[in-house]
C-alpha positions in Angstrom: 16.9 -3.2 -18.5 14.8 -5.0 -16.0 12.3 -2.8 -14.0 10.0 -3.5 -11.1 6.5 -2.0 -11.4 4.3 -1.5 -8.4 0.6 -1.4 -9.1 -2.2 -0.3 -6.8 -5.6 -1.7 -7.7 -9.2 -1.5 -6.6 -11.8 -4.1 -7.5 -15.3 -5.4 -6.7 -14.6 -9.0 -5.8 -18.1 -10.3 -6.1 -17.6 -11.8 -9.6 -14.1 -13.0 -9.1 -13.0 -16.4 -7.8 -10.4 -14.7 -5.6 -7.0 -13.4 -6.4 -4.9 -16.4 -7.4 -4.8 -17.9 -10.9 -7.1 -21.0 -11.2 -7.6 -22.9 -14.5 -10.9 -22.0 -16.2 -12.0 -19.5 -13.6 -12.1 -15.7 -13.6 -9.6 -14.4 -11.0 -8.1 -11.0 -10.2 -4.6 -12.2 -10.9 -5.5 -13.6 -14.4 -7.2 -10.3 -15.4 -4.3 -8.2 -14.3 -1.7 -10.4 -15.9 -3.7 -10.4 -19.2 -3.8 -6.6 -19.2 -0.1 -6.3 -18.4 0.9 -8.9 -21.0 -1.0 -7.1 -23.7 0.4 -3.7 -22.6 4.0 -4.8 -22.2 4.0 -7.4 -25.0 5.8 -10.2 -23.0 4.9 -12.9 -20.5 4.5 -11.5 -16.9 4.2 -12.8 -13.4 2.1 -10.5 -11.1 2.9 -10.9 -7.4 0.1 -9.8 -5.1 0.2 -8.6 -1.5 -2.5 -11.2 -0.5 -4.5 -14.0 -2.0 -7.9 -12.5 -1.3 -10.7 -15.1 -1.3 -13.6 -15.4 -3.7 -16.0 -12.5 -3.1 -13.5 -10.3 -1.1 -13.0 -6.7 -2.3 -10.1 -4.3 -2.4 -9.9 -0.5 -2.2 -6.0 -0.4 -2.5 -4.5 -3.8 -3.4 -0.8 -3.7 -4.1 1.0 -6.0 -6.6 4.3 -5.9 -8.5 5.5 -7.2 -11.8 8.9 -7.1 -13.6 9.3 -5.9 -17.1 12.0 -5.1 -19.7 9.8 -2.5 -21.4 11.4 0.9 -21.8 8.1 2.8 -22.0 7.5 5.4 -19.2 5.3 4.7 -16.3 2.3 6.9 -17.3 1.8 5.4 -20.8 2.1 1.9 -19.3 -0.5 2.8 -16.7 -2.9 4.1 -19.3 -2.4 1.1 -21.4 -3.0 -1.3 -18.5 -6.0 0.6 -17.2 -7.8 0.5 -20.6 -7.4 -3.2 -20.7 -8.8 -4.1 -17.2 -12.4 -5.3 -16.8 -15.2 -3.0 -15.7 -15.1 -4.2 -12.0 -11.4 -3.3 -11.6 -9.3 -0.1 -11.9 -5.6 0.8 -11.7 -5.2 3.5 -9.1 -1.4 4.0 -9.4 1.7 2.6 -11.1 5.3 3.4 -10.5 8.7 2.0 -11.0 10.2 0.8 -7.6 13.5 -0.8 -6.5 14.1 -4.3 -7.8 14.0 -5.6 -4.2 10.4 -4.5 -3.6 8.1 -7.5 -3.2 4.3 -6.9 -2.7 4.1 -9.6 0.0 7.5 -9.7 1.7 7.9 -5.9 1.8 4.6 -5.2 3.5 4.7 -3.8 7.0 1.0 -3.9 7.7 -2.5 -4.2 6.3 -5.9 -2.9 7.2 -9.1 -4.9 6.4 -12.6 -3.5 6.8 -15.6 -5.7 7.4 -19.1 -4.2 6.9 -22.2 -5.6 8.5 -25.7 -4.2 7.6 -27.3 -4.7 11.0 -31.0 -4.1 10.3 -34.2 -6.1 9.5 -34.4 -4.8 5.9 -32.0 -5.8 3.2 -29.3 -3.2 2.1 -30.9 -2.8 -1.3 -32.0 0.8 -0.8 -28.3 1.6 0.0 -27.1 -0.5 -3.0 -24.6 -2.2 -0.8 -25.8 -5.7 -0.9 -22.6 -6.8 -2.8 -20.4 -5.2 -0.2 -22.0 -5.9 3.2 -23.1 -8.9 5.2 -26.8 -8.6 6.0 -27.3 -9.4 9.7 -31.0 -9.2 10.7 -30.5 -8.2 14.3 -29.2 -5.2 16.1 -25.6 -5.6 17.4 -24.2 -4.3 20.7 -21.2 -2.2 19.6 -19.9 -1.6 23.1 -19.8 -5.3 23.9 -18.0 -6.0 20.7 -15.4 -3.3 21.4 -14.8 -4.9 24.8 -14.4 -8.3 23.2 -12.1 -7.0 20.5 -9.6 -5.8 23.2 -8.8 -9.5 23.8 -7.6 -9.8 20.2 -5.3 -6.8 20.1 -1.6 -7.5 20.5 0.7 -10.4 19.6 -1.0 -13.8 20.0 -1.2 -17.3 18.6 -4.4 -17.0 16.5 -4.8 -20.7 15.8 -8.4 -20.5 17.0 -9.1 -18.1 14.1 -7.3 -19.9 11.3 -9.6 -22.0 9.1 -8.8 -25.4 7.7 -6.3 -25.0 4.9 -4.0 -22.7 6.8 -0.4 -23.9 6.1 1.7 -21.3 7.9 4.7 -22.4 10.0 3.6 -20.1 12.8 0.2 -18.8 13.7 1.5 -15.9 15.8 0.5 -12.6 14.5 0.2 -9.0 15.8 -3.1 -7.2 15.7 -2.4 -3.5 16.1 -5.9 -2.2 16.4 -9.6 -3.2 16.0 -12.1 -0.4 15.7 -15.7 -1.3 15.9 -18.1 1.6 15.1 -21.4 2.5 13.5 -21.8 4.1 10.1 -25.6 4.6 9.5 -27.2 1.2 9.5 -23.8 -0.5 9.2 -21.5 -1.8 11.9 -17.9 -1.7 10.7 -14.8 -3.5 11.9 -11.4 -2.0 11.0 -8.7 -4.5 11.7 -5.0 -3.6 11.3 -2.2 -6.1 11.7 1.2 -7.1 10.4 -0.2 -10.1 8.6 -3.2 -12.5 8.7 -3.8 -16.3 8.6 -6.2 -18.0 6.3 -9.7 -16.4 6.8 -8.5 -15.0 10.1 -10.3 -11.6 9.8 -13.6 -13.2 8.8 -13.4 -15.7 11.7 -12.6 -12.9 14.1 -15.6 -10.9 12.9 -17.9 -13.9 13.2 -16.7 -14.5 16.7 -17.3 -10.8 17.7 -20.8 -10.9 16.2 -21.6 -13.8 18.6 -20.8 -11.3 21.4 -22.7 -8.5 19.7 -25.9 -10.5 19.4 -25.6 -11.3 23.2 -25.0 -15.0 22.7 -21.6 -14.8 24.4 -19.8 -12.4 26.8 -16.8 -10.3 25.9 -14.6 -12.5 28.2 -15.5 -15.5 26.1 -13.3 -14.2 23.3 -10.2 -14.4 25.5 -11.1 -18.1 26.2 -11.4 -18.8 22.5 -8.1 -17.1 21.8 -6.3 -19.2 24.4 -7.9 -22.5 23.4 -6.0 -22.7 20.1 -8.9 -24.6 18.7 -10.9 -23.4 15.6 -14.0 -25.2 16.8 -14.2 -23.0 19.9 -14.6 -19.8 17.8 -17.6 -18.3 16.1 -18.7 -18.9 12.4 -16.8 -17.5 9.4 -18.4 -14.2 8.3 -19.3 -14.2 4.6 -16.7 -13.0 2.1 -18.8 -10.1 0.6 -18.4 -7.9 3.7 -14.6 -7.9 3.6 -12.4 -5.3 1.9 -8.7 -4.8 1.9 -8.4 -1.0 2.6 -4.6 -0.5 2.3 -1.2 -2.0 2.6 1.7 -0.1 4.2 5.3 -0.1 2.9 8.5 1.9 3.4 10.2 2.0 0.0 13.1 4.0 1.4 14.2 1.2 3.7 14.2 -1.6 1.1 17.5 -3.5 0.9 19.8 -2.6 -2.0 20.0 -5.1 -4.8 23.3 -7.0 -5.0 25.8 -6.1 -7.8 25.0 -9.4 -9.5 21.3 -8.6 -9.6 22.0 -5.1 -11.0 24.3 -6.4 -13.7 21.7 -9.0 -14.8 19.0 -6.3 -14.7 21.1 -4.1 -17.0 21.7 -6.9 -19.4 18.0 -7.9 -19.6 16.4 -6.9 -22.9 13.0 -7.0 -24.5 11.9 -10.2 -26.2 12.4 -10.4 -30.0 9.8 -8.5 -32.1 8.2 -11.7 -33.5 7.5 -13.0 -29.9 6.1 -9.6 -28.9 3.7 -9.8 -31.8 2.6 -13.3 -30.9 2.5 -12.9 -27.1 -1.2 -14.0 -26.8 -0.7 -17.1 -29.0 2.4 -18.0 -27.1 0.6 -17.6 -23.8 -2.2 -20.0 -24.8 0.3 -22.6 -25.9 2.3 -22.6 -22.6 1.5 -24.0 -19.1 1.9 -22.0 -16.0 5.4 -23.1 -15.2 6.6 -22.3 -18.8 5.0 -18.9 -18.6 6.8 -18.2 -15.4 10.1 -19.3 -16.9 9.7 -16.8 -19.8 8.5 -13.9 -17.6 11.4 -11.5 -16.7 12.3 -11.4 -13.0 15.4 -11.4 -10.8 16.7 -14.8 -9.7 15.3 -16.2 -6.5 12.1 -14.1 -6.3 9.3 -15.8 -4.4 6.0 -15.6 -6.2 3.7 -17.0 -3.5 1.4 -14.5 -1.7 0.1 -14.4 1.8 -3.1 -16.4 2.4 -6.7 -15.1 2.2 -7.7 -13.1 5.3 
């Protein structure tokens, strides 16, 4: 029978070329799919909650994958976890309804951006891979005032980098908390979804206020200009971390009777294919692998863009 597995992962993104599969490059998705494929013994498609950019980290990244394996969740989790690289871990795995989709079912996300705002580099704290080193002190109060202009439902075109292909740039930012944590200044940004590099562009703009180059009111002018060139620079990827993604599994739509019937009929691949799954994977292109991977009909496998 076809099952839907929800995975919660944490990873240090410094040595990954982002989430999404890219030929010849080490990505989070390729590492997760390799671990799943070897544990489940069939081709898999892993759907992520967001296409995190190269260098971006995650404390609780959510993905889902479909399988016809009959093994219980705990042994699958142990098998996957043992096959992941050293800079990634599986925090949780469970079987969820077939209609769960890591991207489409998300109700909200929180990203945290960390700035080491001090003259000395963050080597003593061992956080150089996870923070943006900014040499000057930052005015937290001014940045809090500026962030108020970004909270709410707005068109965030001014904060979407080139390459954004969304039909609408309107998003809702529920809160932006700017606070100190030792030598760090942190930005916690929660929203219903984000445009391409939106969080990093917002942080770069707020830093312009924090360093006293701009006033808090300038951020409102940038927001209303709908012009990326009016905003501040893009903050480096290494300071960004996806903290969590919120779902409500109880309110997911019920699968149709047709989907349920096909799920019951789905069986595991023949034994000879399970034994040769790695050789088969190397001989196929991406489209062929996706065609062989078990999944309900009509499932979208494209994730949200990098924040």
